[in-house]
C-alpha positions in Angstrom: 96.5 3.3 -15.1 97.7 5.0 -12.5 99.6 8.5 -12.4 101.9 10.3 -10.2 102.8 14.2 -10.7 105.9 13.9 -9.6 106.8 17.9 -10.3 105.0 19.2 -7.1 102.5 21.1 -9.2 98.7 22.0 -8.2 96.9 20.4 -11.0 94.4 22.9 -12.9 90.9 21.6 -13.0 89.0 21.6 -16.2 87.2 24.9 -17.0 83.4 23.7 -18.0 81.8 25.2 -20.7 79.9 28.6 -20.2 76.2 28.3 -21.3 74.6 31.2 -23.0 72.3 33.2 -21.2 69.9 34.0 -24.2 69.5 30.0 -23.5 68.8 29.9 -19.9 66.3 32.8 -20.9 64.3 30.8 -24.0 64.0 27.7 -21.1 63.1 29.8 -18.5 60.3 31.3 -21.1 59.6 28.5 -21.9 58.8 25.8 -18.7 56.7 29.4 -17.9 54.6 29.0 -21.3 54.4 25.3 -20.4 53.1 26.0 -16.5 50.8 28.4 -18.0 49.6 26.1 -21.0 49.2 23.8 -18.5 46.7 25.9 -15.7 45.1 27.1 -18.7 44.2 23.8 -19.6 43.3 22.5 -16.8 41.2 26.7 -15.8 39.4 25.3 -19.3 38.7 21.8 -18.0 38.0 22.4 -14.3 35.8 25.1 -16.0 34.2 22.7 -18.6 33.1 20.1 -16.6 30.6 22.7 -13.4 29.1 23.2 -17.0 28.9 20.1 -18.2 27.2 19.5 -14.9 25.4 22.0 -14.8 24.1 20.7 -17.9 23.3 17.5 -16.7 21.5 18.2 -13.6 19.3 20.2 -15.6 18.7 18.0 -17.7 18.0 15.3 -14.5 15.1 18.2 -13.7 13.6 19.0 -17.8 13.7 14.9 -18.3 11.7 14.3 -14.3 9.0 17.9 -14.9 8.2 16.0 -18.3 7.3 13.2 -16.6 5.4 14.3 -14.3 3.7 16.4 -17.0 3.3 13.3 -18.8 1.1 11.8 -15.7 -0.4 15.2 -15.6 -1.5 14.5 -19.2 -3.2 11.3 -18.0 -4.9 11.5 -15.3 -7.1 15.2 -17.3 -7.3 12.6 -20.2 -9.2 10.5 -18.2 -10.8 13.2 -15.8 -12.0 14.4 -20.0 -13.0 10.6 -20.0 -15.2 10.4 -17.0 -16.5 13.8 -17.5 -18.0 12.9 -21.2 -19.8 9.3 -19.9 -20.7 11.9 -16.6 -22.7 13.8 -18.8 -24.2 11.5 -21.6 -25.6 9.3 -17.5 -26.5 12.3 -16.8 -28.0 13.4 -20.0 -30.1 9.9 -19.7 -31.1 10.2 -16.6 -32.2 13.9 -17.2 -34.9 12.9 -19.9 -35.8 9.8 -18.1 -36.9 11.4 -15.2 -38.3 14.5 -18.0 -40.7 11.8 -19.3 -41.3 9.8 -16.2 -42.3 13.2 -14.1 -43.6 14.9 -17.4 -47.0 12.9 -17.5 -49.0 14.8 -15.5 -47.9 18.2 -16.7 -48.8 16.8 -19.7 -52.0 16.1 -18.7 -53.0 19.6 -17.4 -52.0 21.1 -20.3 -54.1 19.6 -22.4 -57.0 19.1 -20.4 -56.4 23.9 -19.6 -56.6 24.1 -22.9 -59.1 22.1 -23.8 -61.5 23.1 -21.8 -60.7 26.8 -23.1 -61.9 26.2 -26.9 -65.6 26.3 -27.4 -67.2 23.0 -28.7 -63.6 20.7 -29.2 -62.7 17.2 -27.5 -59.7 15.1 -27.9 -60.1 11.5 -28.7 -56.9 10.7 -28.9 -53.1 11.5 -27.4 -49.9 9.8 -28.7 -46.6 10.2 -26.6 -43.2 9.1 -28.7 -40.9 10.5 -26.4 -41.1 14.7 -26.6 -43.2 14.6 -29.7 -47.5 13.9 -29.8 -50.4 13.3 -32.4 -53.7 15.0 -31.2 -56.8 13.7 -32.6 -60.0 14.7 -32.1 -63.0 16.5 -33.2 -64.1 20.6 -33.9 -68.0 22.2 -34.0 -65.8 24.7 -36.5 -63.1 25.1 -38.2 -62.5 28.7 -36.1 -61.9 26.4 -32.6 -59.7 23.8 -34.7 -57.5 27.0 -35.3 -58.5 28.6 -31.6 -57.5 25.1 -30.0 -54.0 25.4 -32.0 -53.2 28.9 -30.4 -53.9 28.3 -26.9 -51.7 25.5 -27.3 -49.5 27.2 -28.1 -50.2 30.1 -26.1 -50.1 27.5 -23.1 -45.9 27.1 -23.0 -45.7 23.4 -23.1 -45.9 22.7 -26.2 -43.8 23.7 -29.5 -44.1 23.4 -33.4 -47.7 22.9 -33.3 -48.4 22.0 -36.4 -52.0 20.5 -38.3 -52.0 18.0 -40.3 -55.1 17.7 -41.5 -58.7 18.5 -41.2 -62.4 17.5 -42.6 -65.8 16.9 -42.0 -67.0 13.9 -40.6 -69.3 12.2 -42.9 -71.4 10.2 -40.4 -73.0 14.0 -38.9 -76.2 14.9 -40.9 -77.7 17.0 -38.5 -74.0 18.9 -37.1 -71.6 19.6 -38.3 -68.3 17.7 -36.7 -64.8 18.4 -38.7 -62.2 15.9 -37.3 -58.5 16.8 -37.2 -55.3 15.3 -36.6 -51.7 17.7 -35.0 -48.6 17.3 -33.9 -46.3 19.3 -31.3 -43.9 19.1 -29.6 -44.6 18.8 -25.7 -41.3 20.1 -23.1 -42.1 21.8 -20.0 -41.0 25.3 -19.7 -37.9 26.6 -18.2 -39.8 28.7 -15.4 -42.4 26.5 -15.0 -42.0 24.9 -11.8 -46.0 23.1 -11.3 -48.1 22.6 -13.7 -50.0 25.0 -15.7 -53.8 25.8 -14.2 -55.8 27.4 -15.3 -55.7 32.0 -15.7 -57.7 33.8 -13.5 -59.3 35.2 -16.8 -59.8 32.1 -18.8 -61.4 31.3 -14.3 -64.0 34.1 -14.4 -64.9 34.1 -18.0 -68.6 34.0 -18.4 -68.7 31.6 -22.1 -66.0 29.2 -20.3 -68.5 29.1 -17.1 -71.1 27.2 -19.5 -68.9 25.3 -21.7 -69.7 21.5 -22.2 -67.4 18.5 -20.6 -65.0 17.7 -23.0 -64.3 13.7 -23.0 -60.5 13.4 -24.2 -58.6 10.1 -25.4 -56.2 8.5 -24.0 -53.1 9.2 -23.0 
């Protein structure tokens, strides 16, 4: 409905309700606190995200390092296995080489020890690896003992042990003692060449007058 002002007076404006100052201040403080909280939360999120990225990068780096170490470990294990196989092969080759090249040294060593013993000769020498079984005969028990001493002093024979010795019942005119002994043959560490007779033994008058010895098959 339309109203007409017939009196000609200015209509007063409606008064607005005033807002208390305390309510305005509370509203402003609340807005400031809200903005500050959002800023703090945002900053904390940025910080945590950055730390998370650093941790993930560190984990990836450690994972790569672990994979590299696992690969190195596998390579080391393979090398150790190859080393063990090679060492076994080298041991076998060295053993075969010693057995192959030790034949001449064995003959020379036995010949030298027999030549230094009076009235003694060998009938057989059996070899199984480095183990020797030496059979022979001598004119006396002292000759057998002297022969054992010569074997030990030569440096080529270890663990020399007499197995048996007895007088030959078939020899009536002369006493003959049959013997059998065992020994371990090995090349001396300092011996690069076959053993030779010492000068003292070569110049001994008794050695020059010794009869020839005979040896059995080696």
